[in-house]
C-alpha positions, 0 to 999 in steps of 0.5 A, a space after each residue: 340147402 342140400 346136403 348129400 351121404 355118401 359113405 361106404 360100409 356105413 348104415 345111412 339111416 342113424 346119420 341121416 336122421 341126426 344131420 337132419 335133426 341139426 340141420 333141419 333147414 337142409 334137405 338130407 339125402 342118401 346119395 344115389 347115382 343122377 342125384 340132384 346136385 349138393 352143395 355139402 357133402 358127408 362122406 366115407 370112401 365115396 366112389 369117384 362117379 359121386 364127386 364126378 357128379 357133384 361138381 359144385 360141392 362147396 364142402 366135403 366132409 370126411 367123418 374120419 380123421 383120415 383122408 388119404 383114400 379121399 385125396 387118391 380120387 379127383 376132388 372137384 374144383 373149389 370144394 373144401 375137404 374137410 376132417 374131424 377134428 376129434 369126433 370123440 376119438 382123441 380120448 379113445 386113441 389116448 386110452 389105447 395107447 396108454 394101454 399098450 405103453 404101459 402093457 409093454 413097460 410093466 411087462 404084462 405080456 410076459 406075466 400073462 403068459 406066465 400064469 397061463 403056465 401056473 407060475 407064480 413069477 416076479 420081474 425087477 420094475 423098470 424105470 420110467 425114465 428109461 422109457 421115453 416115448 416119442 410120438 409122431 404127429 402133433 395134431 388133435 390126436 397126438 396131442 391128447 395122446 402125448 399128454 395122456 402119456 405124461 400124466 403116467 410119468 413118462 418122458 414124452 418126445 414130439 415129432 412134427 413136420 412144422 415145429 409145435 409147442 405142447 406144454 410139458 412135451 419135448 417137441 421135435 420138428 422137420 427132417 433135420 430133427 427127426 434123426 435125434 427124435 428117435 434116437 431119444 425114443 424107446 416107445 415110438 408111436 405113430 399118428 401121423 396122416 399118410 402123405 407121400 412123404 410119411 409112407 413107409 416112415 417106419 422102416 429098418 432105417 429109422 426103427 434101428 435108431 431106437 433106443 435098444 429094446 425099442 417098441 412100436 405102436 402104430 394106430 395112424 396108417 398101415 402103409 406107414 410101416 414096412 412090414 418086412 422090416 418090422 419082422 426082421 428088427 423083432 427076430 433080430 431082437 433089435 426091437 422088442 415088440 409092436 401093438 399095431 391096430 392098422 395094416 396096408 391090407 385091411 382086414 389083416 389076411 389070415 396068412 399075413 405074419 403079423 398074427 402069428 408073430 409072438 412079440 406083435 399084438 394084433 387089434 383090428 383097426 379099432 384104436 378110435 372109432 368115429 362116435 356119431 353124435 359128436 361128429 354130426 355136431 361138429 360137421 353140422 357147426 361147421 356147415 352153419 359156419 362156412 354159410 355165414 362166411 366164418 372160418 372152420 378148423 379141420 380144412 385139408 391142404 390138398 398139397 401137404 394131403 392133411 
């Protein structure tokens, strides 16, 4: 069995070492143009040439949860595209979203601004019941985030393309229930996969449906958000603020207004990073399962895009 590693902007040596240790029966090599045919590939942002030169791949394993960039390429016919189910990202994402939601709910940014001016201030506590959190996307990451928010006793709503049943979470599904979901949410968290259907889903129309003083947390993909619509809603006072970790162009250009907007918190796509050892173990397990003819989790539906 031969495995080709082709990951842009990723240090290859530790991944190669880990994959060789987990799959000692396999030949694991970093891809170079003209390399021998591989049975499986471990990839991140591979060039089209790589896929063109590997027409007999059985499995293409992305080292992240999102595969939207990969699906823009021509994938070899018959190859399974497989995403990471978690890879240590779920707990990180839950930490990040809970931190952002609690920081807004407790008005910690306002307290921080007062402290910098030497002010000892007081703000009347809010009721959690007035801050329902809507989570868009109820996959592995979305469900973990929703459960974490519920632990802090926020009312939590979830929306997904198809019906889901998540204990303790009020679930909505499909286009026909999307409006109700938005209108019952004050804090909106985006954890959707990026597909043609979800691009631009956080636009003026949809964001305006949030409860007054709505707050946006985007940890999915920058293209889910219409940037100018968010800024207009913040400037008008319709929305209270936003925490953004992902952007249409990354790194975020220095001239982008998000950097300077007083109601936007920017972080550099750091809400959840792939943990190498956990991801290697998961990928190796799936490769072995495929070899035994067993079904595996994380196989991407190429038509739906996730």
